[in-house]
C-alpha positions as CSV (number, residue, x, y, z in Angstrom):
1,M,-215.9,141.5,31.0
2,T,-218.7,143.5,29.4
3,F,-216.9,146.8,30.3
4,F,-213.8,145.7,28.4
5,L,-215.9,144.5,25.5
6,L,-217.5,148.0,25.3
7,I,-214.0,149.6,25.4
8,I,-212.8,147.4,22.5
9,I,-215.9,148.2,20.4
10,A,-215.5,151.9,21.1
11,I,-211.8,151.7,20.0
12,C,-212.8,149.8,16.9
13,F,-215.4,152.5,16.0
14,I,-212.8,155.2,16.6
15,I,-210.3,153.5,14.3
16,Y,-212.9,152.8,11.7
17,G,-214.1,156.5,11.8
18,A,-210.5,157.7,11.5
19,Y,-210.0,155.3,8.5
20,V,-213.1,156.5,6.8
21,K,-212.2,160.1,7.4
22,T,-208.6,159.6,6.1
23,T,-209.9,157.8,3.0
24,R,-212.4,160.5,2.3
25,D,-209.8,163.2,2.8
26,L,-207.4,161.5,0.4
27,R,-210.1,161.1,-2.2
28,D,-211.0,164.8,-1.8
29,V,-207.4,165.8,-2.2
30,K,-207.0,163.7,-5.3
31,R,-210.1,165.1,-6.8
32,I,-209.1,168.7,-6.1
33,H,-205.6,168.2,-7.5
34,E,-207.1,166.9,-10.7
35,A,-209.3,170.0,-10.9
36,L,-206.3,172.2,-10.3
37,H,-204.4,170.6,-13.2
38,S,-206.6,172.4,-15.7
39,V,-206.3,175.9,-14.3
40,S,-203.5,178.4,-14.0
41,G,-203.3,181.7,-12.1
42,L,-203.9,182.3,-8.5
43,D,-207.4,183.6,-8.8
44,N,-208.5,180.5,-10.7
45,V,-206.8,178.2,-8.1
46,I,-208.6,180.1,-5.3
47,K,-212.0,179.6,-7.1
48,V,-211.5,175.9,-7.3
49,L,-210.5,175.7,-3.6
50,S,-213.4,177.9,-2.6
51,K,-215.8,175.7,-4.5
52,E,-214.5,172.6,-2.7
53,I,-214.6,174.3,0.7
54,S,-218.2,175.2,0.2
55,E,-219.1,171.5,0.2
56,T,-217.9,171.3,3.8
57,G,-220.5,174.0,4.7
58,I,-218.1,177.0,4.8
59,I,-219.0,179.7,2.3
60,T,-216.2,181.8,0.9
61,L,-217.1,185.4,0.4
62,A,-213.9,186.9,-0.9
63,F,-210.1,186.5,-1.3
64,F,-208.0,189.3,0.0
65,R,-204.5,189.3,-1.6
66,K,-201.5,190.9,-0.1
67,N,-200.1,193.8,-2.1
68,R,-196.6,194.7,-1.0
69,E,-196.5,198.0,-2.9
70,T,-199.7,199.5,-1.4
71,M,-199.3,197.7,2.0
72,Q,-202.9,196.5,1.7
73,L,-205.0,193.3,1.5
74,E,-207.0,193.8,-1.6
75,S,-210.0,192.2,-3.2
76,E,-213.0,193.2,-5.4
77,K,-214.9,194.0,-2.2
78,G,-212.4,196.5,-1.0
79,F,-209.1,196.7,0.8
80,I,-207.7,196.4,4.3
81,P,-204.5,198.3,5.3
82,I,-202.0,195.7,6.5
83,L,-200.5,198.1,9.1
84,Q,-204.0,198.6,10.6
85,H,-205.4,196.5,13.4
86,G,-208.0,193.9,12.3
87,S,-208.8,190.2,12.4
88,A,-207.8,189.7,8.8
89,V,-204.4,191.2,9.4
90,K,-204.1,189.2,12.6
91,A,-204.9,186.0,10.7
92,L,-202.2,186.9,8.1
93,F,-199.5,187.3,10.6
94,T,-200.4,184.6,13.1
95,Q,-201.2,182.0,10.4
96,K,-204.3,181.0,12.3
97,P,-208.0,181.5,11.5
98,Q,-209.5,184.5,13.2
99,R,-213.1,185.5,13.8
100,A,-214.2,189.1,13.2
101,D,-213.9,191.3,16.2
102,H,-216.2,194.3,16.2
103,R,-213.8,196.2,18.4
104,Y,-211.7,196.8,15.2
105,E,-213.0,199.4,12.8
106,A,-211.7,197.4,9.8
107,D,-213.9,194.4,10.9
108,K,-217.0,196.6,11.3
109,N,-216.5,198.0,7.7
110,L,-216.0,194.5,6.3
111,C,-219.1,193.1,8.0
112,A,-221.1,196.0,6.6
113,A,-219.7,195.5,3.1
114,F,-220.6,191.8,3.0
115,G,-223.9,192.3,4.8
116,E,-222.9,189.8,7.4
117,N,-223.0,190.2,11.2
118,S,-220.1,187.9,11.6
119,L,-217.1,186.9,9.5
120,A,-214.0,184.7,9.8
121,F,-210.6,184.8,8.1
122,I,-208.5,181.8,7.0
123,P,-204.9,182.6,6.1
124,L,-203.2,181.2,3.0
125,R,-199.5,180.7,2.8
126,L,-196.9,179.3,0.5
127,R,-194.8,176.1,1.0
128,R,-191.7,176.8,3.0
129,D,-188.4,176.1,1.3
130,G,-186.2,177.0,4.3
131,C,-185.9,179.1,7.4
132,C,-185.6,182.8,7.3
133,W,-181.9,182.8,8.3
134,Q,-181.2,180.3,5.6
135,I,-183.2,182.1,2.9
136,N,-181.5,185.5,3.7
137,N,-178.1,184.0,4.7
138,C,-178.4,185.9,8.0
139,Q,-175.6,185.6,10.6
140,D,-177.5,187.4,13.4
141,K,-176.9,184.8,16.1
142,Q,-178.7,187.0,18.7
143,C,-182.0,186.5,16.9
144,R,-184.3,183.9,18.3
145,C,-184.8,182.4,14.8
146,H,-181.2,181.8,14.0
147,S,-180.3,178.1,13.6
148,S,-183.9,177.2,14.6
149,G,-186.5,175.2,12.7
150,P,-189.5,176.5,10.7
151,G,-191.9,178.9,12.3
152,P,-193.3,182.4,11.9
153,C,-190.0,184.2,12.0
154,W,-191.7,187.6,11.6
155,I,-193.1,187.1,15.1
156,R,-190.4,185.1,16.8
157,S,-187.5,187.3,15.7
158,E,-189.0,190.3,17.6
159,R,-187.4,193.4,16.1
160,H,-184.5,191.6,14.5
161,F,-184.3,191.8,10.7
162,R,-181.3,190.4,8.8
163,G,-178.8,191.4,11.5
164,E,-180.4,194.8,12.2
165,I,-182.5,195.7,15.3
166,L,-185.3,198.0,14.1
167,G,-186.7,200.8,16.2
168,T,-190.5,200.0,16.0
169,Y,-192.7,197.0,15.2
170,K,-194.3,199.0,12.5
171,E,-191.0,199.3,10.7
172,K,-190.4,195.6,11.4
173,T,-193.7,194.7,9.8
174,S,-193.0,196.8,6.7
175,R,-189.7,195.1,6.2
176,C,-191.0,191.6,6.8
177,L,-193.8,192.1,4.2
178,N,-191.1,192.4,1.5
179,C,-189.0,189.5,2.7
180,A,-188.9,186.2,0.8
181,A,-189.3,184.3,4.1
182,F,-192.7,185.9,4.7
183,L,-195.0,183.2,3.4
184,P,-198.6,184.4,4.0
185,F,-199.9,186.0,0.8
186,G,-203.6,186.5,1.6
187,V,-206.7,185.5,3.5
188,L,-210.1,184.0,2.7
189,A,-213.1,185.9,4.1
190,V,-215.8,183.3,5.0
191,K,-219.1,183.1,6.8
192,D,-218.4,182.6,10.4
193,T,-218.7,179.0,11.6
194,S,-217.4,176.9,14.5
195,T,-213.7,177.2,15.5
196,W,-213.2,173.5,14.9
197,A,-214.5,173.8,11.3
198,L,-212.3,176.8,10.5
199,S,-209.2,175.0,11.9
200,R,-210.0,171.9,10.0
201,V,-210.4,173.7,6.6
202,H,-207.2,175.7,7.3
203,A,-205.2,172.6,8.1
204,F,-206.7,170.8,5.0
205,I,-205.6,173.6,2.7
206,D,-202.2,174.2,4.4
207,D,-201.2,170.5,4.4
208,N,-202.3,169.6,0.9
209,F,-202.3,172.7,-1.3
210,S,-199.6,175.1,-0.2
211,A,-197.4,173.7,-3.0
212,A,-200.2,174.3,-5.6
213,L,-200.7,177.8,-4.3
214,K,-197.0,178.5,-4.6
215,N,-196.9,177.2,-8.2
216,A,-199.8,179.6,-9.0
217,V,-198.1,182.5,-7.4
218,N,-194.8,181.7,-9.2
219,F,-196.8,181.5,-12.5
220,E,-198.2,184.9,-12.0
221,R,-194.8,186.3,-11.1
222,A,-193.3,184.8,-14.2
223,L,-196.1,186.2,-16.4
224,H,-195.7,189.6,-14.7
225,S,-192.0,189.6,-15.4
226,A,-192.6,188.6,-19.1
227,T,-195.1,191.4,-19.8
228,I,-194.3,194.3,-17.4
229,D,-191.2,196.5,-17.5
230,H,-189.4,196.0,-14.3
231,L,-188.3,199.7,-13.9
232,T,-191.4,201.6,-14.7
233,G,-194.1,199.1,-13.9
234,V,-195.9,199.6,-17.2
235,P,-196.3,197.0,-20.0
236,N,-193.1,196.2,-21.9
237,K,-192.6,196.0,-25.7
238,R,-193.6,192.4,-25.9
239,S,-197.0,193.1,-24.3
240,L,-197.4,196.2,-26.5
241,I,-196.9,194.3,-29.7
242,T,-199.4,191.6,-28.6
243,S,-202.0,194.2,-27.7
244,L,-201.4,196.1,-31.0
245,R,-202.0,192.9,-33.1
246,S,-205.2,192.2,-31.3
247,L,-206.5,195.8,-31.5
248,L,-205.5,196.2,-35.1
249,K,-207.5,193.1,-36.1
250,L,-210.6,194.4,-34.2
251,S,-210.3,197.9,-35.6
252,T,-210.0,196.6,-39.2
253,R,-212.9,194.1,-38.7
254,H,-215.3,196.6,-37.2
255,N,-214.1,199.6,-39.1
256,Q,-213.1,201.5,-36.0
257,P,-210.3,204.1,-35.7
258,L,-207.1,203.3,-33.9
259,S,-204.2,205.6,-33.0
260,F,-200.7,204.9,-31.9
261,C,-198.3,207.3,-30.3
262,M,-194.6,207.1,-29.8
263,L,-192.8,209.6,-27.5
264,D,-189.2,210.2,-26.6
265,I,-187.7,212.3,-23.7
266,D,-185.8,215.2,-25.2
267,F,-182.0,215.3,-24.7
268,F,-182.2,212.3,-22.3
269,K,-178.6,211.3,-22.9
270,R,-177.4,214.7,-21.8
271,F,-179.8,214.5,-18.8
272,N,-178.2,211.2,-17.7
273,D,-174.7,212.6,-18.2
274,T,-175.6,215.6,-16.1
275,Y,-177.6,214.0,-13.2
276,G,-176.6,210.4,-13.4
277,H,-178.4,207.2,-14.4
278,Q,-180.2,206.7,-11.1
279,T,-181.8,210.1,-11.4
280,G,-182.7,209.2,-15.0
281,D,-184.4,206.0,-13.8
282,F,-186.3,208.1,-11.3
283,V,-187.6,210.3,-14.1
284,L,-188.5,207.3,-16.2
285,R,-190.6,205.9,-13.4
286,G,-192.2,209.3,-12.8
287,L,-193.0,209.8,-16.5
288,A,-194.7,206.4,-16.7
289,Q,-196.9,207.4,-13.7
290,Q,-197.7,210.7,-15.3
291,L,-198.7,209.1,-18.6
292,S,-200.7,206.3,-17.0
293,G,-202.6,208.6,-14.8
294,A,-203.7,210.9,-17.7
295,V,-205.1,208.3,-20.1
296,R,-208.3,206.3,-20.2
297,E,-208.5,202.8,-18.7
298,S,-209.0,201.5,-22.3
299,D,-205.7,203.1,-23.4
300,M,-202.4,201.4,-22.9
301,V,-199.1,203.1,-21.9
302,A,-196.0,200.9,-22.5
303,R,-192.2,201.3,-22.4
304,Y,-190.9,200.7,-25.9
305,G,-187.3,200.8,-24.9
306,G,-184.7,203.2,-23.3
307,E,-186.4,206.6,-23.0
308,E,-189.1,205.8,-25.5
309,F,-192.7,205.1,-24.5
310,S,-195.7,204.2,-26.5
311,I,-199.5,204.8,-26.1
312,I,-202.2,202.8,-27.8
313,L,-205.5,204.8,-28.2
314,P,-208.3,202.5,-29.3
315,G,-211.3,204.0,-30.9
316,T,-209.5,207.3,-31.4
317,D,-209.1,209.1,-34.7
318,K,-206.0,211.1,-35.7
319,Q,-207.4,214.6,-34.8
320,T,-208.5,213.4,-31.3
321,A,-205.2,211.6,-30.8
322,V,-203.3,214.8,-31.6
323,S,-205.4,216.7,-29.0
324,V,-204.8,214.0,-26.4
325,A,-201.0,214.0,-27.1
326,E,-200.8,217.7,-26.9
327,K,-202.4,217.6,-23.4
328,L,-199.9,215.0,-22.4
329,R,-197.0,217.0,-23.7
330,K,-198.1,220.1,-21.7
331,R,-198.7,218.0,-18.6
332,V,-195.2,216.6,-18.7
333,E,-193.7,220.0,-19.5
334,E,-195.3,221.6,-16.5
335,H,-194.7,218.7,-14.1
336,V,-191.8,218.9,-11.6
337,F,-190.1,215.7,-10.8
338,K,-189.1,216.1,-7.1
339,N,-186.3,213.9,-5.7
340,E,-184.2,214.2,-2.6
341,K,-181.6,216.5,-4.2
342,Q,-183.4,218.8,-6.6
343,D,-186.4,219.5,-8.7
344,L,-186.2,218.3,-12.3
345,K,-188.2,219.1,-15.5
346,I,-188.2,217.4,-18.9
347,T,-189.9,217.8,-22.2
348,I,-191.1,215.1,-24.6
349,S,-191.5,214.8,-28.4
350,M,-194.4,212.7,-29.8
351,G,-195.3,211.1,-33.1
352,I,-198.7,209.7,-34.1
353,S,-200.0,207.3,-36.7
354,S,-203.7,206.4,-37.1
355,L,-206.0,203.9,-38.7
356,P,-207.6,204.3,-41.2
357,E,-206.2,207.8,-42.1
358,D,-202.7,206.6,-42.8
359,G,-203.6,203.5,-44.9
360,I,-202.1,201.1,-42.3
361,D,-202.4,197.4,-42.8
362,S,-200.0,195.9,-40.3
363,V,-198.5,196.5,-36.8
364,A,-195.1,197.1,-38.4
365,A,-196.5,199.9,-40.6
366,L,-198.3,201.5,-37.6
367,I,-195.1,201.6,-35.6
368,E,-193.0,202.7,-38.6
369,K,-195.2,205.7,-39.4
370,A,-195.5,206.8,-35.7
371,D,-191.7,206.6,-35.5
372,A,-191.4,208.7,-38.7
373,A,-193.7,211.3,-37.1
374,L,-191.6,211.2,-33.9
375,Y,-188.4,211.8,-35.9
376,H,-190.1,214.8,-37.5
377,S,-191.1,216.3,-34.1
378,K,-187.6,215.6,-32.7
379,K,-186.2,218.1,-35.2
380,T,-187.6,221.0,-33.1
381,R,-188.2,219.0,-29.8
382,N,-191.1,219.4,-27.3
383,K,-193.6,219.0,-30.1
384,V,-196.5,216.7,-31.3
385,A,-196.4,215.6,-34.9
386,A,-199.0,213.4,-36.8
387,Y,-197.8,211.3,-39.7
388,E,-198.1,212.7,-43.2
389,S,-197.3,211.0,-46.5
390,K,-194.6,213.6,-47.2
391,M,-192.7,212.6,-44.1
392,S,-189.7,210.4,-44.7
393,S,-189.9,206.9,-43.1
394,T,-186.1,206.9,-42.8
395,T,-185.3,207.6,-39.1
396,P,-181.7,208.0,-37.6
397,K,-181.9,204.3,-36.5
398,K,-182.5,203.2,-40.1
399,E,-179.9,205.5,-41.5
400,R,-177.3,204.0,-39.1
401,K,-178.4,200.5,-40.1
402,Q,-178.2,201.3,-43.8
403,K,-174.8,202.9,-43.4
404,A,-173.5,199.9,-41.4
405,A,-174.9,197.6,-44.1
406,G,-173.2,199.7,-46.8
407,N,-169.9,199.7,-45.0
408,K,-170.1,195.9,-44.6
409,A,-170.8,195.4,-48.3
410,S,-167.8,197.7,-49.1
411,V,-165.5,195.6,-47.0
412,V,-166.7,192.4,-48.7
413,I,-166.2,193.9,-52.2
414,G,-162.8,195.2,-51.2
415,S,-161.7,191.9,-49.9
416,N,-162.4,190.3,-53.3
């Protein structure tokens, strides 16, 4: 009788402990979600989660985010090549926490960077909206993932990828990283602790916050699409105007110089007619890289539209801006854009306006005078021109608009 009584008491304690744990977890989840409501952006969400995780005794050291373009896991502490063996990469693909293994060179380097003898990695993933074969509308019925439930398809599908059997697992990995069904997007590097604690924290985040993480990722993607030109990868016109407004106010307030450069590819329409628009897009991307790689971090290269680019040069007077633009012009003139078919060369024309030399008091005036200088340089091509008061502010675009407006007025008058 006593034995059964002890069993009943033990069961009651287990049930009570489970109830207390569940209640505490629900309370923690509610508190964390309330904290997440006031933040936006993936980095801020990670900071909130890391702070909450630290209360469980697990200290977060860094967040390594997946970069599909560079094929690396990147953070402020460094980077880890995704195609290189390591515990962080293993955690990313297996979706299970991993402890650092000093047999891997990447793990040795990370432990040295953090000053820790032992690390662990917790993978983070997005909420699943469907299976890989549903997301990609794949009809490869030979693949192990076809018509199956959720799971890490990048592992289970072996070398299958959307109906194609790839030659190597390295090629398979490269393809999967760019697939919408590949859900892991990064790993948390934490101080090593017990396997049970790592698994519990991983499950806690995965079960309760994968949707919040997905919303943060989608927010960043939407923000990126709104401010970055999709073809060249540099800021677009909207981002350019926003930055110009801010920098113009600062320059005026602190009496600091500010220069603005507009540039145009010479004879680009003829170039597209000769080589095709795909080759033209290739050159636009290459030009954006050349310009971005030759300016300061404080400068901003943006695509204004079509074949036109703009460069903001904070703290730069007109004379210095002309010197910088001339170096850029020569750099582009000497550069060879190599594609699969042939080597290509282009030239650019550039126009510059500056504050305070040109008496500019608005963003519109800054752009208008740089455009007028560009129009002047386009008369001879492959040239840099700085705005002067004698330059006409009437560019071909304005002439066409004025002519169209005059024709419209004539039609209206004639109809009366």
